[in-house]
C-alpha positions in Angstrom: 0.0 0.0 0.0 1.4 3.4 -1.0 0.4 6.4 1.2 0.9 8.8 -1.7 -1.7 7.0 -3.8 -4.4 6.0 -1.3 -4.2 8.4 1.5 -7.8 8.1 2.8 -7.7 4.3 3.0 -4.3 4.4 4.7 -5.5 6.9 7.3 -8.6 4.9 8.0 -6.5 1.7 8.3 -4.1 3.4 10.8 -7.0 4.9 12.7 -8.3 1.4 13.3 -4.8 0.2 14.2 -4.4 3.0 16.7 -7.7 2.0 18.4 -6.6 -1.6 18.8 -3.0 -0.6 19.9 -4.4 1.8 22.5 -6.7 -0.9 23.9 -3.8 -3.3 24.1 -1.6 -0.6 25.7 -4.1 0.0 28.4 -4.2 -3.6 29.4 -0.6 -4.9 28.9 1.4 -2.2 27.3 3.4 -2.4 24.0 0.9 -0.9 21.7 3.8 0.6 19.7 4.6 -3.0 18.6 1.5 -2.8 16.5 1.5 0.8 15.3 5.1 1.0 14.2 5.1 -2.0 11.7 1.6 -1.0 10.5 2.9 2.4 9.5 5.9 0.9 7.8 3.6 -1.5 6.0 1.7 1.2 4.3 4.8 2.8 2.8 5.7 5.6 5.3 9.4 6.2 5.6 11.0 5.0 8.9 11.9 8.4 10.3 8.4 9.7 9.5 6.9 6.6 11.2 8.9 7.3 14.3 8.1 11.1 14.3 4.4 10.7 13.6 4.2 7.9 16.2 5.8 10.2 18.8 3.3 13.0 18.0 0.3 10.8 18.5 1.7 9.1 21.5 2.3 12.4 23.2 -1.4 13.0 23.4 -2.2 9.7 25.1 0.7 9.7 27.6 0.0 13.3 28.6 -3.7 12.5 29.1 -2.8 9.4 31.2 -0.2 11.2 33.3 -2.6 14.1 34.0 -5.3 11.7 35.0 -3.0 9.9 37.4 -1.8 13.2 38.8 -5.4 14.6 39.3 -6.4 11.4 41.1 -3.4 11.5 43.4 -1.5 8.5 42.2 1.6 10.4 40.9 3.3 10.6 44.3 7.0 9.8 43.6 9.0 12.6 45.2 11.6 12.4 42.5 9.2 12.6 39.6 10.5 15.9 38.3 14.1 14.6 38.3 13.0 11.5 36.5 11.1 13.5 34.0 14.2 15.6 33.1 16.3 12.4 32.8 13.8 10.8 30.4 13.5 13.9 28.4 17.2 14.4 28.0 17.8 10.7 27.3 15.1 10.7 24.6 16.6 13.8 23.0 19.9 12.0 22.6 18.3 8.9 21.2 16.2 10.9 18.7 19.2 12.9 17.5 21.1 9.6 16.9 18.4 7.7 15.1 17.7 10.7 12.8 21.3 10.4 11.5 20.6 6.9 10.2 19.5 6.2 6.6 16.2 4.7 5.6 18.0 1.6 4.4 19.6 1.0 7.8 16.4 1.7 9.6 14.3 -0.6 7.4 16.7 -3.4 8.4 17.1 -2.4 12.1 13.4 -1.7 13.0 12.2 -5.3 12.4 15.1 -6.7 14.5 14.2 -4.3 17.3 10.5 -5.1 17.1 11.2 -8.9 17.3 13.7 -8.4 20.1 11.3 -6.4 22.3 8.4 -8.8 21.6 10.5 -11.8 22.6 11.6 -9.9 25.8 8.1 -9.4 26.9 7.0 -12.9 26.0 9.8 -14.3 28.2 9.3 -11.8 31.0 5.5 -11.9 31.6 5.8 -11.3 35.4 8.2 -9.1 37.4 9.5 -11.0 40.4 13.0 -9.5 41.2 13.6 -7.1 44.0 16.5 -4.8 43.1 15.9 -2.1 45.7 19.4 -2.6 47.1 20.7 -1.3 43.8 18.6 1.9 43.7 21.7 3.8 42.5 21.2 2.2 39.1 17.7 3.7 38.7 19.0 7.1 37.5 21.2 5.8 34.6 18.5 3.3 33.6 15.8 6.0 33.3 18.2 7.9 31.0 18.8 4.7 29.0 15.1 3.9 28.6 14.5 7.5 27.6 17.3 7.1 25.0 15.6 3.9 23.8 12.3 5.7 23.4 13.8 8.5 21.4 15.7 6.0 19.2 12.9 3.5 18.7 10.2 3.3 21.4 7.8 0.4 21.4 7.5 -1.1 25.0 9.0 2.0 26.7 6.0 2.3 29.1 6.3 -1.3 30.2 10.1 -0.9 30.7 9.4 2.1 33.0 6.8 0.1 34.9 9.1 -2.8 35.5 11.9 -0.4 36.6 9.9 1.2 39.4 8.5 -2.1 40.6 11.8 -3.8 41.0 13.9 -0.8 42.1 11.5 1.1 44.3 8.9 -1.6 45.2 6.1 0.6 44.0 2.7 -0.9 43.4 1.5 -1.5 39.8 -0.7 1.5 40.1 2.1 3.7 41.4 4.6 2.5 38.9 2.2 2.9 36.0 1.5 6.5 37.1 5.2 7.3 37.2 5.8 5.5 33.9 3.2 7.6 32.1 4.8 10.8 33.2 8.3 9.6 32.0 6.8 8.2 28.8 5.2 11.6 28.1 8.6 13.2 28.7 10.4 10.9 26.2 7.6 11.1 23.6 7.4 14.9 23.7 11.2 15.3 23.5 11.4 13.0 20.5 8.3 14.7 18.9 9.9 18.2 19.2 13.1 17.1 17.4 11.3 15.0 14.7 8.9 17.9 14.0 11.8 20.3 13.7 13.4 18.0 11.2 10.1 17.6 9.2 9.4 14.0 10.1 5.8 14.3 11.3 2.6 13.8 9.2 0.4 16.1 11.2 -3.0 15.0 9.8 -2.2 11.3 10.4 -0.8 12.0 13.9 -4.0 13.7 14.9 -6.1 10.9 13.4 -4.1 8.3 15.2 -4.3 10.3 18.4 -8.1 10.3 18.1 -8.0 6.6 17.6 -5.8 6.2 20.7 -8.3 8.2 22.7 -11.1 6.0 21.4 -9.2 2.8 22.2 
């Protein structure tokens, strides 16, 4: 399918995909594992896929983070520090990936998608307690932010796992914190991709509406 020849059909298809991906994301996370390959499938260039995906993801993660904050679940005292770390990490990741050619990305993205999918299949439950190694939390937040800027799918789930095993937060608390940090990484990447011209604005808004519906 070529987006330049059948735009309406492509947008309708991706609107439906964003609904399903958002529904999956709300239950188990990893919705980006569906939206990213779907956007590539319809012929959108890799960097534009990443940029548009960050644009539409910024809406849902901001809304989620705001809802958790309003309802009193975003209680981590270091949340502002973590936000900045995620934002900076994502900025570095985005700047790095934007230097890669489409040819390299078309080879790399499927490998990353499969790797992330396999990781979550093999790690369905978080059991480890790494609270004694809390010093590692700061660099890991930066690295996950970097990953989100460079690629992205599964970032929210990585953040959730991080706060469960390092800070012994409940699933609700860790999800609240992860949505804030995921918004930071999405927004940082979106700003850079938009500045470089890698965002399809109409499609991003359509997929954002699909995400809200899902």
